[in-house]
C-alpha positions in Angstrom: 11.0 -17.5 5.4 9.4 -17.1 8.8 9.2 -20.0 11.2 5.4 -20.2 10.7 5.8 -20.5 6.9 8.5 -23.2 7.3 6.2 -25.1 9.7 3.2 -24.9 7.3 5.4 -26.0 4.4 6.8 -28.9 6.4 3.3 -30.0 7.4 2.1 -29.7 3.8 5.0 -31.8 2.5 4.6 -34.6 5.1 0.8 -34.6 4.7 1.0 -35.1 0.9 3.7 -37.7 1.3 1.4 -39.5 3.6 -1.5 -39.2 1.2 0.6 -40.6 -1.7 1.9 -43.4 0.5 -1.7 -44.3 1.5 -2.7 -44.5 -2.1 0.2 -46.7 -3.0 -0.6 -49.0 -0.1 -4.3 -49.2 -1.0 -3.3 -50.0 -4.7 -0.9 -52.7 -3.5 -3.5 -54.3 -1.3 -6.0 -54.3 -4.2 -3.5 -55.9 -6.6 -2.6 -58.6 -4.0 -6.3 -59.2 -3.4 -6.9 -59.6 -7.2 -3.9 -62.0 -7.4 -5.1 -64.1 -4.5 -8.6 -64.3 -6.0 -7.3 -65.2 -9.4 -4.7 -67.9 -8.4 -5.2 -69.0 -4.8 -8.8 -68.5 -3.8 -10.3 -69.2 -7.3 -13.8 -69.7 -6.0 -13.9 -66.3 -4.2 -15.4 -64.5 -7.2 -17.9 -67.3 -8.2 -21.4 -66.5 -7.1 -24.2 -69.0 -6.9 -27.7 -68.0 -7.1 -30.5 -70.0 -5.6 -33.7 -69.5 -7.6 -36.9 -71.3 -8.5 -37.0 -72.3 -12.1 -39.1 -70.0 -14.1 -42.0 -71.4 -16.0 -41.5 -72.2 -19.6 -42.3 -69.1 -21.6 -44.4 -69.3 -24.8 -44.8 -66.8 -27.6 -48.1 -65.9 -29.2 -48.1 -69.0 -31.4 -47.5 -71.4 -28.5 -43.8 -72.0 -29.4 -41.4 -72.2 -26.4 -39.1 -69.2 -26.2 -35.5 -70.3 -25.8 -34.3 -69.5 -22.3 -30.7 -69.1 -21.1 -29.0 -72.5 -20.5 -26.7 -73.3 -17.6 -23.7 -73.1 -19.9 -24.7 -69.7 -21.1 -25.2 -68.6 -17.6 -21.7 -69.7 -16.7 -20.3 -67.8 -19.7 -22.1 -64.7 -18.5 -20.8 -65.2 -15.0 -17.2 -65.6 -16.2 -17.6 -62.5 -18.4 -18.9 -60.6 -15.4 -16.0 -61.7 -13.2 -13.5 -60.7 -15.9 -15.1 -57.3 -16.3 -15.0 -56.8 -12.5 -11.3 -57.8 -12.3 -10.5 -55.3 -15.1 -12.4 -52.5 -13.3 -10.5 -53.4 -10.1 -7.1 -53.4 -12.0 -7.9 -50.1 -13.7 -8.8 -48.5 -10.3 -5.7 -49.9 -8.5 -3.5 -48.8 -11.4 -4.9 -45.3 -11.3 -4.2 -45.1 -7.5 -0.7 -46.3 -8.1 0.0 -43.9 -11.0 -1.2 -41.0 -8.9 0.0 -42.1 -5.4 3.6 -43.1 -6.2 4.8 -39.9 -7.9 2.9 -37.9 -5.2 4.6 -39.7 -2.4 8.1 -39.7 -4.0 8.0 -36.0 -5.0 6.9 -34.7 -1.7 9.0 -37.1 0.3 12.1 -36.1 -1.6 11.5 -32.4 -1.0 10.8 -33.1 2.7 14.0 -35.1 3.0 16.0 -32.3 1.4 14.5 -29.7 3.8 15.3 -32.0 6.7 18.9 -32.3 5.7 19.3 -28.6 5.2 17.9 -27.9 8.7 
């Protein structure tokens, strides 16, 4: 192999090791963020909305249409938070599943090449 080819291969290996390591770090940060929001800063995901109460809605017969209660709104908010956490966990897991093998494989090859040189 020529020196130019060796240099390109070395750059490739270190570059992809770096990409894998960055993915692992980002996934780790996202998991830590989720854990902190779930157990330490429990109010971080709770959103409060300021709004003017809507007028009572009536159907054609003049019967009041049931509107969402505060308890139902809280249930919907909790469900939304759970769904968001699951999306975050899925995304962070995917980054970890891709990033860790990418990093380990390329770093191992780069280390072997460095030892041989």
